[in-house]
N, C-alpha and C positions, 0 to 999 in steps of 0.2 A: 702171156701177152696182156700187158698191164694197160688197162684202158682209161684209168684217172689222167693222164698227159693228155689225152686225146678229148678227153672231156673237158677241160679246162681250156683247151686250144679252140674248143667249138662254142662255148660260153663266150669267151673273148672276141671272136670274132661275131658272135651275134650280138654283142654289147656295142661293138664298133658300128658294124650297121645300123642300129636303132638310133645312134646318137647321129650320125652323120646325116639319115633320112630326116629326123626333126630339124636339123640344121637347114638343110637343103628344102623343106619343105617353109620356113620362116623367109629364108633368101626370097624364094619365089612370091610368096606374101608382100614382101617389101618391095620388089621390083614391078610387081601389078599394081601396087598401091603409086608407085612415083610415076608409074606410065599413064594413071587415071587425073594427075594434076592438069587442072584447068584455071585459065585467069580467073580471077576472084575469089578462089580457095583461098580460106585461110590457113596455114600451116606452122607447125612448129621445127625446128630445125634441131638437128642432134646437138648442137649446143645450148637448147633451150629459147630460142630466141621466136618470138611470134611474129609473124607479118601475113602480109596478102599477096599472092601470086599476079604479078602484072603481066608475064611474059612467059611461054615454055619454050625451050627449044629441045634440039636431041638429047643433049649431055646437060645443060645448064637449065636455070631457072632464075628469073628476074625478079625480084622479091621487093614490094613496097613495106618498108619497114616507119615509116612515117613520112610527114609533110616534107617532099623535097628529099628524101633518102630512099634511093635506090639501092640495093644490092643483088651481085650476081653471084650464085652459088651453085654449084654442081649438084644434079639430081640426086646422087648419093648422101648428099647434107639434108634431105629432108627425111623429118624423123617419123611426124603424122600429117594427115590431112584432117583438120577438124570443122565438126559442124559448124552452122552459121550461129548458133545458139550458145555451144561450148566457146568460139572465138568470141561472140562479145560479150560471154560471162568473164573471160580472161583477160582480154586486151582492155575493154570499155568498162567493165563493171556493171554492165546491164544484166540484170534478171529477167529472164523469160517466166514471168508469173502464171501459171496454168488455172489458177486458184485465185483470180482476179477479182471475183466476187465475193471472197471469204471474208470475215472479219477480220481486222488488223490487231495485232496484240501489240500494245505499246511497250515501248522499251521502259518506262520506269513507271512507278505506281502513282504519279501524281494525277493522271486522268484518271485514276479509280475512284479517286474519291467523289461524293455526290453535291457538295458545295463548291462554288466557285472563288470563295474567299481567299484573300492572302493568308499566308501561314500565320502571321501573326495575329490577324484579326480570326482565325479560327482557334488558336491557342486563349486568347482573350475571351472569346465567348466561350470557352469550357471552363473550367473551373480548376483545371490541373494547370500545377507549377512548375516552372521547368526545371529541369535537373542538371546540375552542373556537373559534368563529368570531367574536369579538371583534377590535377592533383592537388593537395593543399596540406600545408604542413598539420602536425600536431596542435600547436599553440592556437593555431587560428581555429582550427576546429571547437576548441576547448571554450575559447572566447566566443565564438558562436554559441555556443549550447549555453554557457553562463549569461549571455545578452538576453536569449529567448526565454531562459528559465527566470532569473531573477532581475534584469532590468539592466540599464545602464551602471550605476553606482558599482555592483559586484563584478561586473566584466572588466572594469578596470584595474582589480583588482588579481583578476585572473591573469590580464596582459602582463602584469608586473612580474607575477611569478612564472610566466612564461619566459619572460627575458631573462629572468635570474638564470635558469638554467642554462646549460650550455648546449648551443645548437649542435646537430650530429648533420656530418654531412652523408653521402652515398657511402665513402672509403671507411668511413670509421664506425668500429662495433665494440661493444662491450668486453665480449667473449676473446679469451686468448689461448 
């Protein structure tokens, strides 16, 4: 007599028993949670809507979704009962801060400087020159370099040389 088919049958029965047991346990927890709903609780429906319980009946729940908006839902449509802190955080954006005495970290670095001067005054007080990160063409760079090195007389000749050369656009290239 071959015991392999019997062993496979027993394993399948055990797997089905375990799956139905866990499903039944979750259903009992959901039913218990829905029976504990009280007026004033914040809830999330299975559709993802957040509201406050206004009235509880045998099979239905009246929810307050906003000023003047009352909605009637089946109890089975309630997905979760939220704590007051969680409901206020999600719906109203109110964070319950347990560390209210702790230092507050600023959002930007402007409050970390020691001086209260304006940025322009702070830059003028230091000997640093402003850095221009804008894009310039090569002719303008040569003209500025020539003007700094030799003065305005030779910068005019550098500009004339730059004007004689054909200007390249981004699409042009010498290599073919």
